[in-house]
C-alpha positions, 0 to 999 in steps of 0.5 A: 960163104958167110952165115947170115939170116934173119928171125924176126927183124934180126939181121947178122952182121960180119963177125968180129974176130978177136985174137990174142993181140990182134983184131981183124974184121970183116971176115966170114963166119966160115973162115972164122972157123978155119982160124979157130983150128989155128988159134984156139984162143980166138973169140967170136963176137956176134953182132945182131941189128934189129928194129923191132924193140919186142924182139930185141927185148927177148935177146938181151940179158938185161934191158935198161929202163930207158931203152924202149921208151927212147926208142919210141921216142925216136920213132915218134919223131919220124927217125928210123930206129936200130938197135945193136947188140953183141954176144961173144961166142966160144969156139965150142958154142960156135962149132955147136951152132955151125953143126945145127945151123948146116943141118937145119939148111939141109932139112927137107921138112920145115926148113925155114922153121928149122933155121929160125930155131937154130938162130933163135937160140943163139939170140939169147943173153946179148949185151945191148951196145947202142940205140940209133935213130936216123932221119930219112928224109922225103924227096921234094914234092912227095906231098903234092904228088900223092895228093895229086894221085888221090884227086885221081881216084887212086887209093894209096897204101904205105907198106913199110917195115918201119915202127908204127910210130915212124910209119904214122909220122911219115904218113902224116908228113907226106900227107897220107894222114890228115892228123895222127890220131884223127879219124884213124883205125888202129888195128895193131894194138889188138893183142888176140886173134879173137879180139881182132876179128871181132873189131874187124867185124865192127869196122866192116859194118860200118864201112859203107857210111864212108867215102874215100875223101872223108873216110878213116885211115887204116893201120895194120901191122905184119902181126895182123896180116899173118893172122887175117890171111889165114882166113878167107872170110877175114881176108875178104872183110879187110879188103872190103875195109881197106877199099873204102878207106882214106888211106892205109899204112901197114907197118913192120911188114916183111918183103913177103907180107908186102907182096901178099897185100898186093895179092890180096887186093888184086884177089877182092876185086877183078877190076882193081888195078895195082901199082907197087913203087919202092926203092929197095931189095925188100920191095922187089917181090911186092913190084913183081907181084903188082900189075905195073911195078915201078922201081925208084933209083937211088941210094938203096941199090938197083934191085928194085929198079931192075925188077920193075916195068919202069924206073924213075929217078924221083917220086914226083915223076909219078905224076907224068907217068900215071896221070 
């Protein structure tokens, strides 16, 4: 079984094994350890793929001047960005890591934290390989479908793991936002918890002046959710703010945080009926938590559709299903 894991948004790819004159790819890390006993000169190269520039910055031994600017430019164009880096591991380094990793996985107390700490210890002094930007086109009639749902009184949230810039661009393209900068409340830029709660309090006081069709769009992030959910009073205020907004965009979310947001809305008012729609494995927890789960069948696999109450092939089919 290969060693795989994630800290933040960093995902390990299969190991690339280099021998003296031969290159073998796609083998598991466990297999590589067996081969190291036979080929002591073998070197393992760990390849890490991540979306969050902040997390990648801490991993790289040297960051080029253009790196963050280029990633942000791609994100603002609506491209889904990926940063690829590598690190060469000696047999001794890998053996030490494997021992610590196995011990962390067997930990009874704070297992997730222990595993994360071990993985982070390996994610240092890596070499930047490339930055990629992939266009993720909307399906046909997405904009019209969202407009029809909103006209029916349904409040729409976008829950995504993408960068904020990419999420805002997609929200604008799909019609969720009238303009990227017009009537926008951005909680992602607040750096400390005290300032975040102060801003939430200020916004909460003015929420009753809004109506759904003229209210602002709210942008939150995974960091905001992590801070707010620890305090019931702040959680309630955010719920009340969100229910008065024109639309909500939540970016940089983990699968668990997507599920937690659905739970937050369900608990805010017992009359709220939630419907979660997703097309990938990272949407399964959210789909199962909502009152109604809808899976989109497509290129992201079948995990979402298999775990949902309903499965559809196109987003526009929501009009017939819900309306």
